[in-house]
N, C-alpha and C positions, 0 to 999 in steps of 0.2 A: 625893566628888562620884560615883563609880558606884554610891552608895546611892541614887540618884534612882530612882523607879519612873516609868520610862519609858510603861509599859503606860498610864497615866492619862492620857497625852495621845494617844491613840488618836483619841479624838473631834473634836481639832482638826483633824484632816485634811479636806479639802472635796475636792482633787485627790487624784491620786497625792503621796505625800511622803514625806520622811525625817527621823527626828532623831537626832542622834548626840553622844555623849559622849563625849571623846579627852583624854589625856594623853601628853606627850612628853618623855622623860626622857633627859637627856645628861649624859656627864661625862668631860674629856679632861683626858690629862696629858701631858706633854713635857718630856724630858730633851734637852740638846743638850752634846754634851760633859761630861757628870756634871751640869750644873745646870738645875734646874727652871725651866723657861722659861713654862708654863702648869700650872694645876690647879685647874680649875673644873668647877663643874656649874650645869645648870639644867633648869627643868621648864616646860612650855606647856602650858597646859590652859584648856578651855572646852567650849561646844555650838556645834551648828550645826542648822539647819532649811532643808530644801529642798523647793520643791513645784514640780510642773509636769507636763506631758506633751507627747508629740511633741516633744521637742529644746529646749522651751522651758522656762526653770527661773527660780524665785525663791529666791533664796540670801540666808541672813542667819546671822551668828555672833555669838556676846559669851563674853568672858572670864567671864562669871558664869553659876553653874548653878543660880541660885534660881529658884523657880516663877516669877516677875515675869519675869525674864529669857527664859525659855523661852517664855513666853506671848508677849512681844515680839517674840521672832525669827518665832514662827510668824504674828504680825500681818504685821512687814514683809516677809516671805516671800512671804506671801500677795499684798502689797500689789505688791511688784516683778513677780509671777508674771503678776498679772491686767494689768498695763501693759505688758510686754511681748509677751502672749499677744493684747493687743488690735492691738499693730503689726504682726502677722503677715499675710499674704496667703492663706495657705494653709489648710487644715481641719486642726486639731490634733487626731490619734488619741490615746486612751487607750492605756497600755503595755497589753501581754499580759505579765502576772505569775504568777511563782510564788514564792511566801512560803518562806524558808530558816532554820531555827533551827539555832543551834548554838554551844557554849562551846569554847573553845579556848585556855585559860588556861596559861602556862609559868609552873611557880615554882622558885625558886632550890632548889637542894640541899644547898648549905653557905652558912654566914654571908656577909653582905656584906663584898665585898674592899675594905677601907679604901683611903685614900688612901696612906697610909704602907706598907701591904703591896704597894700598885702599884708606890709609888718604889722600895722595896726588890728587887723584881723586876727592874725597870728598870735599878737601881744594881748588880746582881749581873751582868746582861747587859753592862753598861758595863763592868766590873772585868775580863771575860774578854775580850772586844774590845780593851783595853789593853794588858792583858798580852801576850797571842798575837800582836797585830798591831799594832805601835806605830806603823807607817807610814799608819796610817789617821788622816787630818787632820780627817775629821767624822765625828760619831755621833750621831744624832738618832734617837732611840727614842720612840715614842708608844704610847698605849691610850687607846682609844676606846670607850665602851659605850652603847648606846642601849635603849631599853626604850619602846616604842609601846602604848598600852591605849587600847580601844575600848570602846564600848558603843552598840548600834544597834537602830531598828526602823523600819520602812514601815510604810506604810496597807495592804498587802498582809498583815498578818501576820506578814511576816520579822523576824526578831530575833537577835542574836548578841551575844556578849562575848570580846572576844579581847585577846592581848597577843603582840609579838613582841621578845623580847630578841635585841640582835646585838653583838658586840663586833670590834673589830679592834685589832690590833697591828702596828704598822709598823716596820721598822729600814730607815734610811738610810743609808749608809755614803759617803765621799768619801776620795777621794786624789788623789795629782798624780804626773805623770811629764812631766818636761823642762819644768816649769810649766804644764801643761794639767789643769785638773781632770776628775777623772773621778767620776762617781758611780752609784751603782745602790741599790735597795731591794728589800726583801721584805716580803710581807704577811701576816700569819694572822688568819685571822677565819672567823667563822663565826655559827649561830644558837646564842644560849645566853648564861648569864650569866658575865662573867668569873672568877667564884671558882669555877664549876664547868668552864668550858672551858679555861683557863691552866695548863700545867703546870710543873712544877719547871724553874728557869733549865736545868738541864742538859738537860733535852730537846731545847732548842732549838740545843745547840751545834753538833749535825751541819748545821744549815740554816745557822748563821753561819759556818761554816767554809765552806759551799759558795758563801755569799755572797759571801764575801772572795776565793774562788777566782775566780770568774766576775769580780768587780772587777780582780784583778790582771791577768787575762787581756785584760780590757777595756782598761787601762792600757796595755798592749803592743800593742794591735790596730792593725787597718789600716782603711782607708775601702772601703765597699761599690762597687762597679762600677755607675755609673746604667744605667738601661736596664730592659728585660722579663726576668726570671729566672724558673728553676724554682725554687720555696721549698718547703720545711715550714714549716708556721705551727703553734707549737706552742699548747698550749689558752687560753693567756691572749690572743694576739692573733686565734686563730679564734673566741674569745669574741666580743670587741669588734668583730669584723667582721658576727657574727652580730646582736649587738645593735643598734650604730650606724648600720651601712650596710643591713641588711637589716631587722632587726625593727622600726625608726622608719619604714621605706616601707609597713608593712604593719599599722601601726595605723591603725584606721578613721577617725577623727577627721582625720589625716593623708592616707590615701585620698579622703575627700570633699574636701580642698581640691587635689588635684591630684597625688597621688603617683605614682610611674610604675608602681608595682604595680596600681595601680586599671585599667589595661588588660591586665593578663596573668593574671588568674584564669584557672584551667585552663590555662594555658600551661606550656612548659618552660621555667623560670627557673634550673635547675642540672643539674649531674651526676646521673644516676640514682643516684647514691651517696650522695645528699645528702637526707637528712630532716630538718626544722629544727622543732624544737619549742618553744612557750612552755611551761613545765612549771609545773602550777599550785602542789604543794607536796612531791611524793615524786616519787624515781628511784630504780630497782634498790635498792627496800625502805628507803631512808633519806630522812629530810628533806632538801629543798635547803635552800641558803643563806637565801632569803627565802620562806618558807612563807606561800602565802596559799589559807586553806581557804574563805573566804567574801569577797567585794570589799565596796567600801564603797557599794554599791547594793543589798547583800543577796541577790546573785547566787551559786549555788554554784559554787565555782572549780574548772574542769576544765583538764586538757591542751589546749592549741591545737594543732592541728596544722597548720603555716602551709606547710610545704613537704613533699610527700611522694613519694620517690623522682624528685626534681628537677621534679615539679610542684606549681606552686603553689595551693593547697585552701582556703584560709583565711586571714582577717583576726581583728585584736583586735577588741574591742568594748566599747563602754559600751552600755546598754538603749538610750540615743536611736538608736546608729551602728546597732545590729544592727537595730531596728524600720525604719531608712529604707533599710537594703540588703538586708534580708529575711534576715538570717542569725541564728544562735544566742548570745548572750552567754555568755564562758565564764568570767567572772570576772576581767576586765582593768580594771575602774573604780577607780582608787587614789586615795587624797589623802592628802597627807603631815601636816596638821596639821589642826586641828579648823577652823580659819576658812579652808580650801582648799575648793573643789569638787573632787569624783571627774574624773579624766581616764581616757583610755585609755592604761594604761602597761602595761609587760612586767613579769614577773615572775621568770622562770628562763629564760634563752633559751639554747639550745643546738643544734647539730647532733648527733645522735644517733651513739654510737660505732658503727665499721664493720668492718673485719675483718681490717685490715693491722698489723702491727707497725711500732711507731716506728721501732726499726733499719732494717728492711729500708724504709720509706719515703724515710729517709736514704740508704742503699745504693744507691738506684736513682736518685739524684740526679748526675750526670758533674761538672755544675757549676753550682753555685747558691748558696743560703744557707739555714741552719736559724733561724729567728726565733723567740725565745724570750718576750721580754717587751714590753708598750708602755708608752708613757708618758702619751701623751694622745692625741685625735683628734678627726676630725669629717666627718659625710657630710650629706650635701642628700636631698631627695625625690626625686631622679634616682637614686640609689645610688651617687653619685660619692663617694670618700671619701679622706682621709689621714689617717694614723695614725703617730705617732711610734714608733720602735723603740730601745729603750735596751740590749738584751742580745739577741747574736745569733753565729753562727760562720758562717766559708765552709763550703762542702761541695766537695771535689775529688775530683773519683773515687771517689766514695761514702762518702769518709770526712770527718769534721768536722776544719776545717782551723783558722785563726789567727780569735780573736774580731774583733768588728768595732765601729766606734765609731758613735755616737748617728746615726742616719739617718730617713728617712722611706720610708712605701711608700704607694702611691696607684692609683686605677683606680676601675672602675665593679663592684659588687659582684657584680652577677649575671654579668657576664662573669668575674668572677673564680671562681663559682660554678660554673659551666659548664665550666671549664678544671680541676676537682677529679680527682685520678685516683688518689688513695687518702685513706681515713679511718682512725685509728687505732683498736684495739680497746679502748683504755682513754680515760680522761677526767678531766678537774678543773674545779671550779668555784671561781670566787671570788666574795668579796662586793664589789660595785660601787656607784656613786651616779649616777644619771642625772637631767639638770637640766633635762627638758623642763617648763618655768615652774615646777614645784615640784622642790626636790630629794627624791629618794624612792632607797630601797634596794632594789636589783637582782641577782640572782644571774646570772652571765655565766661561760662556760666551755664546755667540751665537749670532744671529742677533737682530736688535731692532725690537720691535713689539707696534703695536698700538691698545690700549683696552682700559678699563674703569676700573679705581679704586677710594678707598676713600680718599680722601686727608684730612690731618690733620692741618689745618693751624688756623692763629690767627684771631678769630671773633672780 
C-alpha cells in the first residue's frame, strides 16, 4: 500500500487538506506460570483524507487504498467539510502553512524475532525465577511489539514517510505473606525492534533479582501514614505527574475547553527549579522513547517548553488551536490509526534534570517517603490528581526504612510543583500509553523530585 503515489492526488485538494496512508502492526506474547496464555499478531491499515480550515474539518477514511477508495474519501471529506462550514457563525480563516518534507524510516538490523524465539526467551526467564525464587506464586511475562508506518502529503506541499517500532517486555511477579497477596512489576521498553533491542536472558538477571528483593521487602512492609508528607518522587512518579496532571492541562484543545492552565500563562506555576518540556524526538544526544520528527499535520516537530524556571510559557498545539490562540504549532498533532483524526497529544514529557544527587535528596528528609513506582492514575483539568503507588520506602532521619504497601498520593499538581525543593541530576524514561480518546504511545519520566504530597494510608 505504501507504493501508492500520493502526489497524483494533489489536484484534488480545494481547501487545505491532508492525505495519509497508514499501517499499524502489533504482536503480543504472554506466559503465565510457564503456560502460553496469548500469542497473536494483528495489522490494521488504510487511508484517510482530511479537508478544512479554521478548525472545521471534513474527515473520511477507508480500509481500502485503491484509487477509487482514495477519490471517494476526498469526495466524502469535502462534503462533510462544506456541511460543517455552513453551520459556522464566524468567518473561517485559512491556515498559515509551512510545508515539511522528510523520511524517517527505521529498519531492523537482525532477522525477525519469531514467536518460538520469544517464547524461548520468556521460558528461560521463567526457569530462572522458578529455580531461584520458589516462593513466587505468580510469574506473568509479556512481550509486545508494535510498528506504525505512515506516508502523508498535504495541500501545501508537505510530505513525509516514517515508521516507529516500539517494544515492551513486562515482568509481573506475586507472592503472599500471611495470606495477603503482594505483586510488583518491571517494564523493559523502548524504541526499536525486539530482535535488535532484547538482550540475552542473562542480561536481565540483575533486574529480576532487584525486582524480587523489592517484592520480598514489600511483602514485609508497613502501611504509610496518611497526611501531607515530604517525599522524593522517583522518575516514574515524577513522569506520570508531569504527563497526567500538568501535560494534559497544557494541551491547547483542553485549554480551550476550560483547563486551569488557560488563566496561568506567564504566571509562576512551579518552583524556579522546574523546567518542564515536551520533547519532540531527542534529548541528551539520544532518541527518546517515542521520537516524533513530524506530526500528523505535516508540522516539523520541535521541543515545546511548557514551564521554564517555574513560569508557564507555552501550550501544545494542533494547527487549529495554534491559529486560534496565536501561537506556534510545534508538532503535537498525532493520530493512532488511519481512521483517527489528529489530536493534540504529548510526545516525551519530562521535567529537565537539576543539580541535586538522589542520595542527598533522600538524606535531607527527616520523616517522609521515597516513592518509586506507580500503578495507575487520574487527573482532571484543574490539575487535581490521584495516583496509585505500588513501590516505596519510608525515610527516617535521612535513611531508607521499611517498604510500604500499596497506597495513593493526591493533590493539586501545580501546588506540588511549587513545593519542589530539589531536582536530581539524573533521569530515566519509560514508554507509556495515553488514552485521550485514542490509545497512543508516549514517553514519560525525568529526574527525581523532592516535594510535598498528600498520602492516603491506613489509619
